[in-house]
C-alpha positions in Angstrom: -16.1 -3.0 -19.7 -17.1 0.4 -19.4 -18.5 0.0 -15.8 -15.0 -0.4 -15.2 -13.6 2.8 -16.4 -13.2 5.5 -14.0 -11.8 8.1 -15.9 -10.3 11.2 -13.8 -12.4 13.9 -13.1 -11.1 17.3 -13.7 -12.4 18.5 -10.5 -11.6 15.5 -8.4 -9.3 17.9 -6.1 -12.4 19.7 -4.9 -14.3 16.4 -5.1 -11.9 14.8 -2.1 -11.7 18.3 -0.1 -15.3 18.4 0.2 -15.8 14.3 1.3 -13.0 14.6 3.7 -15.1 17.1 5.8 -17.6 14.6 6.0 -17.3 12.9 9.4 -19.0 9.8 8.5 -16.5 8.8 6.2 -13.7 8.8 8.5 -12.4 5.7 8.9 -9.5 6.4 11.9 -11.5 4.4 14.3 -11.1 1.0 12.5 -7.9 2.3 10.4 -7.6 -0.3 6.7 -5.3 -2.5 6.4 -3.1 -1.3 4.4 -3.0 2.2 5.1 -2.7 4.3 2.1 0.6 5.8 3.6 2.2 2.8 2.9 2.5 3.7 -0.9 3.4 6.7 -0.6 6.9 7.7 -2.7 6.8 3.6 -3.5 4.4 4.0 -6.7 6.6 6.6 -8.3 9.4 4.4 -8.8 8.1 3.2 -12.1 10.4 0.2 -11.7 10.3 -3.9 -11.9 12.9 -4.0 -8.5 11.1 -5.9 -6.4 9.6 -4.1 -3.6 8.4 -5.8 -0.1 6.7 -4.6 2.9 5.2 -5.4 6.2 1.4 -3.9 5.5 0.2 -4.7 9.2 3.2 -2.5 10.5 3.0 0.3 7.9 -0.8 0.5 8.5 0.0 0.7 12.4 2.8 3.0 12.0 0.8 5.2 9.8 -2.4 4.8 12.0 -2.6 8.4 13.6 -3.3 9.7 9.6 -6.9 9.8 9.4 -8.3 8.1 6.0 -11.2 7.6 4.8 -13.3 5.9 1.6 -14.4 7.8 -1.5 -16.2 5.6 -3.9 -14.7 2.3 -2.6 -11.2 3.8 -2.8 -9.4 4.3 0.7 -7.7 7.7 0.7 -5.7 9.5 3.2 -4.2 13.6 3.2 -0.9 14.2 3.5 0.5 16.1 6.5 1.3 19.5 5.2 5.0 20.5 4.1 7.2 22.5 6.0 5.9 25.7 4.9 2.0 24.6 5.6 1.5 24.5 1.9 -1.0 21.0 0.8 1.1 18.0 -0.3 -2.2 16.5 -1.7 -3.9 12.9 -1.0 -3.6 9.7 -2.0 -5.8 6.3 -2.4 -6.2 3.3 -3.5 -8.5 0.4 -4.5 -7.5 -3.3 -4.1 -8.3 -5.8 -6.4 -7.2 -10.0 -6.1 -7.0 -12.1 -8.3 -5.8 -15.9 -8.7 -3.4 -17.2 -5.5 -2.1 -14.3 -3.9 -2.0 -12.0 -6.6 -3.0 -8.7 -5.8 -3.3 -5.3 -7.7 -3.3 -1.9 -6.1 -4.5 1.1 -8.7 -3.3 4.4 -6.9 -4.6 7.6 -7.5 -2.4 10.3 -6.4 -2.9 14.0 -6.1 -0.2 16.5 -5.1 -2.4 19.6 -4.4 -2.9 20.4 -7.8 -6.3 19.9 -10.2 -4.7 16.5 -11.8 -4.2 12.9 -10.4 -2.1 10.3 -11.6 -2.9 7.0 -11.8 -0.4 3.9 -11.5 -0.6 0.2 -10.9 1.3 -1.8 -8.3 1.3 -5.7 -8.7 2.2 -7.7 -6.3 1.6 -11.2 -3.7 0.1 -11.1 -0.1 0.8 -13.5 2.5 0.0 -13.6 6.0 2.7 -14.5 8.1 2.6 -14.6 11.9 -1.0 -12.5 12.2 0.8 -9.8 9.5 0.3 -9.0 5.8 3.2 -8.9 3.7 3.2 -7.4 0.3 5.7 -9.4 -1.5 7.6 -8.1 -4.7 5.5 -5.7 -5.2 6.4 -3.6 -8.4 5.2 -0.7 -10.4 3.7 -1.6 -13.8 5.5 0.4 -16.6 2.6 1.8 -17.7 2.5 5.0 -19.1 0.0 8.5 -18.5 -2.8 9.8 -20.4 -3.3 8.3 -24.0 0.0 7.0 -24.0 -0.7 3.8 -22.1 -2.0 5.5 -19.0 -4.4 3.3 -16.7 -8.0 3.6 -17.8 -9.5 1.0 -15.7 -8.3 -2.5 -13.9 -10.6 -5.2 -12.7 -10.5 -8.4 -11.0 -11.8 -11.8 -11.5 -10.8 -15.7 -9.8 -9.3 -16.2 -13.4 -7.3 -13.2 -13.6 -6.6 -9.5 -13.2 -7.1 -7.1 -16.3 -6.2 -3.6 -16.9 -7.0 -1.6 -19.9 -4.5 1.2 -21.3 -5.4 4.1 -23.3 -4.3 4.9 -26.4 -3.0 7.3 -29.1 -2.0 6.4 -32.5 1.6 6.2 -31.5 1.1 4.0 -28.8 -1.5 1.7 -30.8 1.6 1.1 -32.6 3.7 0.7 -29.5 0.8 -2.3 -28.3 1.1 -4.1 -32.0 4.6 -4.3 -31.5 5.0 -5.6 -28.2 6.3 -8.6 -26.7 4.3 -12.0 -26.1 3.8 -11.6 -22.3 4.4 -8.2 -21.6 2.8 -4.8 -21.3 3.8 -2.5 -24.1 6.4 0.1 -22.8 5.5 3.6 -23.3 9.4 4.5 -23.3 8.5 2.6 -26.8 6.5 5.1 -28.3 7.0 5.8 -32.1 7.0 9.4 -31.9 8.9 10.1 -35.1 6.2 8.1 -37.4 2.8 9.0 -35.3 2.3 11.8 -33.2 2.3 11.5 -29.6 -0.3 13.6 -28.4 -0.8 13.3 -25.0 -4.4 13.8 -25.1 -5.8 12.0 -28.2 -7.1 9.3 -27.2 -8.3 7.1 -30.2 -9.4 4.0 -27.7 -7.9 1.0 -25.4 -6.2 -1.7 -24.9 -7.0 -4.1 -22.9 -4.7 -7.3 -20.8 -5.0 -10.0 -18.6 -2.0 -11.3 -16.5 -2.5 -15.1 -17.3 -0.5 -17.8 -15.3 3.3 -18.2 -16.1 4.7 -18.3 -18.3 2.2 -16.7 -20.1 2.1 -13.5 -18.6 0.3 -10.3 -19.5 -1.6 -10.8 -22.8 -3.3 -8.7 -25.2 -7.2 -10.0 -25.2 -9.1 -6.9 -26.7 -8.6 -4.1 -28.7 -11.3 -1.5 -28.8 -10.9 1.7 -31.4 -13.6 4.1 -30.3 -13.9 5.9 -33.6 -11.7 5.3 -36.7 -12.1 8.5 -38.1 -10.0 9.8 -35.4 -6.9 7.8 -36.9 -7.6 9.2 -40.2 -7.3 12.9 -38.3 -4.0 11.8 -36.9 -2.4 10.8 -40.4 -1.6 7.1 -39.4 -0.6 4.8 -42.5 -3.8 3.9 -44.5 -2.6 0.1 -44.6 -2.8 -0.1 -41.2 -5.8 1.6 -40.8 -7.1 -0.7 -44.1 -6.0 -3.9 -42.1 -7.5 -2.5 -38.8 -11.0 -2.0 -40.6 -11.1 -5.5 -42.3 -10.1 -7.3 -39.6 -12.1 -6.0 -36.7 -15.9 -5.6 -36.0 -18.0 -2.5 -35.8 -20.6 -1.6 -33.0 -21.9 1.2 -31.2 -18.9 1.5 -28.9 -16.4 1.8 -32.1 -14.3 -1.1 -33.7 -13.6 -4.2 -31.6 -10.4 -6.5 -32.1 -10.3 -10.2 -30.2 -8.3 -13.2 -30.4 -7.6 -14.6 -33.7 -8.2 -11.2 -35.2 -5.3 -9.9 -33.1 -2.7 -12.6 -34.2 -3.7 -11.7 -37.8 -3.5 -8.0 -37.1 0.1 -8.1 -35.5 1.1 -10.9 -38.5 0.1 -8.2 -41.1 1.7 -5.6 -39.4 3.2 -3.5 -42.7 7.0 -3.7 -42.8 7.9 0.2 -42.2 5.3 -0.2 -39.3 7.5 -3.0 -37.3 9.2 -1.3 -34.5 13.3 -1.6 -34.1 13.2 -4.2 -31.2 12.4 -7.5 -31.9 8.8 -9.0 -31.2 10.5 -11.7 -29.3 11.7 -10.0 -26.0 14.7 -12.2 -25.1 14.9 -10.7 -21.4 11.2 -12.1 -20.8 11.4 -15.6 -22.6 14.5 -16.4 -20.6 12.5 -15.8 -17.6 9.5 -18.1 -18.9 12.2 -20.4 -19.7 13.3 -20.8 -15.8 16.2 -18.4 -16.4 15.0 -16.4 -13.6 16.0 -12.6 -13.5 17.3 -12.7 -9.6 17.1 -9.7 -7.9 19.6 -6.9 -8.3 21.3 -4.3 -6.4 23.2 -2.3 -9.4 22.5 -2.5 -13.2 26.6 -3.8 -14.0 25.2 -7.0 -11.9 21.8 -7.2 -13.8 23.7 -7.1 -16.9 26.3 -9.5 -16.1 23.1 -12.4 -15.1 21.2 -11.5 -18.3 24.4 -12.6 -20.2 24.7 -15.8 -17.9 20.9 -16.7 -18.6 21.7 -16.5 -22.3 24.7 -18.3 -22.4 23.0 -21.1 -20.1 20.5 -21.0 -22.8 22.4 -21.6 -25.3 24.0 -24.6 -23.7 20.6 -26.0 -22.9 19.4 -26.0 -26.4 22.9 -27.4 -27.3 25.1 -28.9 -24.7 27.9 -29.2 -27.4 28.1 -25.8 -28.6 30.8 -23.4 -28.9 29.6 -20.2 -27.4 30.2 -16.8 -28.5 31.5 -13.9 -26.3 29.5 -13.7 -23.3 28.2 -10.2 -24.5 26.7 -11.8 -27.7 23.0 -11.2 -27.4 20.6 -14.3 -28.6 20.0 -14.1 -32.2 16.9 -14.5 -33.8 17.3 -18.4 -35.0 18.1 -18.8 -31.2 15.3 -16.9 -29.6 12.7 -18.8 -32.1 13.9 -22.1 -30.9 13.6 -21.2 -27.3 10.1 -19.9 -28.2 9.5 -23.1 -30.0 10.5 -24.9 -27.1 8.5 -23.0 -24.7 5.3 -23.9 -26.5 6.0 -27.4 -25.5 6.4 -27.3 -22.4 4.2 -29.1 -20.3 5.9 -28.1 -16.8 7.5 -24.8 -15.4 11.1 -25.0 -14.6 13.6 -23.4 -12.6 17.1 -23.7 -14.1 20.2 -23.6 -11.6 22.4 -20.8 -11.1 25.6 -20.1 -8.9 26.9 -17.2 -8.5 29.7 -17.9 -6.3 32.5 -16.6 -8.5 31.4 -13.0 -8.3 33.4 -13.0 -5.0 36.9 -14.9 -4.8 37.0 -14.6 -1.1 33.3 -15.7 -0.7 34.1 -19.0 -3.5 36.9 -20.0 -1.3 34.9 -19.9 2.1 32.0 -22.0 0.4 35.1 -24.3 -0.9 36.0 -24.6 3.0 32.4 -24.8 4.1 32.2 -27.8 1.7 35.1 -29.4 3.1 33.7 -28.6 6.7 30.7 -30.4 5.9 32.5 -33.7 3.9 34.5 -34.0 7.4 31.8 -33.2 9.6 33.8 -31.0 11.4 31.4 -29.5 14.1 33.7 -26.4 15.4 35.2 -25.6 12.0 31.7 -25.2 11.5 31.0 -23.2 14.6 34.3 -20.9 13.6 32.2 -20.4 10.1 29.1 -19.1 11.8 28.7 -15.5 13.5 28.0 -15.6 16.9 24.5 -14.8 16.8 23.6 -17.4 14.4 20.0 -17.6 13.4 19.1 -21.6 13.7 15.3 -21.1 13.5 12.0 -19.4 13.6 11.3 -19.9 17.2 14.4 -17.6 18.7 17.0 -20.7 19.0 20.6 -19.4 17.8 24.4 -18.5 18.9 27.1 -20.6 19.0 26.0 -22.7 22.1 22.7 -24.0 20.6 24.9 -25.0 17.2 26.9 -27.2 19.4 24.1 -28.2 21.3 22.7 -30.2 17.6 26.4 -31.3 16.5 26.4 -32.8 20.5 22.9 -34.7 19.5 23.9 -37.4 17.4 20.1 -37.5 15.6 20.5 -33.6 15.2 23.9 -33.5 14.0 22.8 -36.3 12.0 20.0 -34.1 10.0 22.3 -30.9 10.2 25.3 -32.3 8.2 22.8 -34.1 5.7 21.2 -31.0 5.5 24.0 -28.6 4.7 25.8 -31.3 2.5 22.6 -30.8 0.0 22.2 -26.9 0.9 25.6 -26.0 -0.4 25.6 -27.8 -3.3 23.7 -26.6 -5.6 24.8 -22.8 -5.8 24.9 -19.5 -4.4 23.0 -16.1 -5.5 24.6 -12.8 -4.5 22.1 -10.8 -3.0 23.9 -7.5 -2.1 27.7 -7.0 -2.1 28.0 -8.3 1.1 25.5 -11.4 1.4 24.8 -14.4 -0.5 21.9 -16.6 -0.2 22.1 -20.7 -0.9 20.6 -23.3 -2.2 19.4 -20.7 -5.0 16.2 -22.0 -4.7 15.7 -20.9 -1.2 16.6 -17.6 -2.7 13.9 -16.7 -5.2 12.4 -13.5 -5.7 8.5 -12.9 -4.4 7.4 -12.8 -7.7 8.5 -16.4 -7.9 8.3 -17.5 -4.5 4.5 -16.6 -4.0 3.2 -18.3 -6.6 3.7 -21.8 -4.7 3.0 -23.4 -1.3 6.6 -23.9 0.2 4.8 -27.0 2.3 4.4 -28.7 -0.7 6.9 -27.3 -3.6 9.8 -29.0 -4.8 12.4 -28.0 -7.6 14.4 -30.5 -9.1 18.3 -29.5 -8.8 19.5 -31.9 -11.2 19.2 -32.5 -15.1 18.8 -36.0 -16.4 17.0 -36.4 -13.3 15.3 -40.0 -13.1 11.0 -40.2 -12.2 10.4 -43.5 -11.0 7.3 -45.6 -10.3 9.0 -47.0 -7.1 10.7 -45.5 -4.5 13.5 -47.1 -5.1 16.6 -47.0 -7.5 15.2 -50.3 -9.1 12.2 -48.2 -9.7 11.1 -48.2 -13.4 11.8 -44.5 -14.7 8.5 -42.6 -15.8 10.3 -39.8 -17.3 13.8 -37.9 -17.4 13.1 -34.2 -15.8 15.1 -31.2 -16.2 14.6 -28.9 -13.4 11.1 -28.8 -13.4 8.6 -27.6 -10.2 7.0 -30.5 -8.7 4.8 -30.6 -6.0 4.5 -33.5 -3.2 1.7 -35.6 -4.2 -1.2 -35.2 -2.2 -2.6 -38.7 -2.7 -0.1 -40.5 -1.4 1.2 -39.8 2.6 4.0 -41.6 3.1 7.4 -39.9 2.7 10.7 -42.1 2.4 13.9 -40.7 3.4 15.6 -41.6 0.0 12.5 -40.6 -2.2 9.3 -38.2 -2.1 6.1 -38.9 -3.9 5.6 -36.4 -5.9 3.3 -34.7 -9.1 4.2 -32.6 -12.4 1.7 -30.1 -13.4 0.7 -32.5 -15.8 -0.4 -34.8 -13.2 2.1 -37.7 -13.9 2.6 -39.2 -10.6 6.0 -40.8 -9.3 9.0 -41.1 -6.8 12.2 -38.7 -7.0 15.1 -39.3 -5.0 15.7 -36.5 -1.9 19.3 -35.9 -3.5 17.5 -34.6 -6.6 15.5 -32.2 -5.3 15.1 -29.2 -3.2 12.1 -28.5 -1.0 11.4 -25.2 0.0 11.2 -25.9 3.5 14.3 -27.3 3.6 17.4 -26.0 5.2 18.7 -22.8 3.5 21.8 -20.4 4.7 22.5 -16.8 4.5 26.1 -16.0 4.5 27.0 -12.0 5.5 30.4 -10.3 5.3 31.4 -8.8 8.2 34.6 -7.2 10.0 36.0 -11.1 10.4 35.5 -12.1 7.0 32.3 -14.1 5.8 30.1 -16.0 8.6 27.1 -17.8 8.3 23.9 -15.7 9.9 21.4 -18.5 9.5 20.9 -21.6 8.8 16.7 -22.3 8.8 14.4 -24.9 7.8 10.5 -25.2 7.9 7.9 -22.1 6.7 
């Protein structure tokens, strides 16, 4: 992997300054997408909160700022500050992985002699001729030898990164939960020296498809003697030497040797946090961490996911207090379940009760839908309600839909199944429903909306024929399905579907939500809650 490693040169700033003077390197006549300025201010956030941006529009906005290519990385020089001070440069390398995954490796120099490196992971899609970066977030990497990015690479199968190791961050890597990158904030500096400049090796991680996440694939210790100099635990060093293989590049550990190393980690070197990370495991099982806007809501949603997981394991369980964390036995049971799941799942969520006035609004809306009361639906809609992506909307267009028998029947049927599954709180003043249409970009971007369905019912039968009397092939529990590509017929009552493991069958339309089915956005304004958008399609 040494060909991918691009360590930061001490004189990088001088190199950048000299290269900016080369007119042949300027890309101003053909501005890149994205423009480097699109990442300014975001890469420092170091957060997992989803962030989306229209890269095409952002690049047009910043096209006046010259950009240039330096060794395959697109850079731009920031405008000077108010006092004429230099504000440095920002550059990126774009790596594409499987599906729509994209990884940006950013180099930022803020006018000094050093340069910070950070990684942004997200999904890119094309929409109406524009390139959109969805649910991008800065990976929780550190800096320097404390889990700072050493290199990044991509293939058709996965994205991979290398993280620099110090003795302390080595211990963090060995204690990190499966499926997640090691947290640089969890360095055991009380047991081993932090030593930000004591690099002893690199940990290689691959990003695999859900639910596996980031997997440690390779561990390289450049020189085991360096570990002795930093007073690393002798027992750990003995295990490393026994399990690893040596070559001219140092000590190497891969595959089963890494599993054995973790299993043999001396008890006094096991860090305080559990090796099974609660949030990551819940998300892998389909209990999604939905978009958040404040820490209190995040905590509440996590508690709800914990309680939902308990009920999923044992529907007859007596639930403890909501803030009681999952026990080690419960975590182990969930991990065992995860290992035997053949298909991804999206477990239900309904946050309507987070706002009593919205809960009342939804109760009223459900009655309006049951009664097919068109004028009441108009009154519950915003005057400028969006009804499609082609510009249609407003009360007049809504009334036209309701007056035509065919369009009215379709609308009432769609509303009935849109308001039933549950709503997601997106902000204090906005709800989205049904919940499968409110997915974070990190989840949404993995699926093709034209062919993806989510089972919204427990114990939903998958049948051999498209009828209620068809033989039951399997009982489904909130699986993610796709429209069977080998069958073109789409019945009104049943859809031909396929599971990820290849199982084919038919599912009732009332038991699943298609990603292009109708979805609603409900917003609170001066007149209370109103339906702001009611759209279907892609």
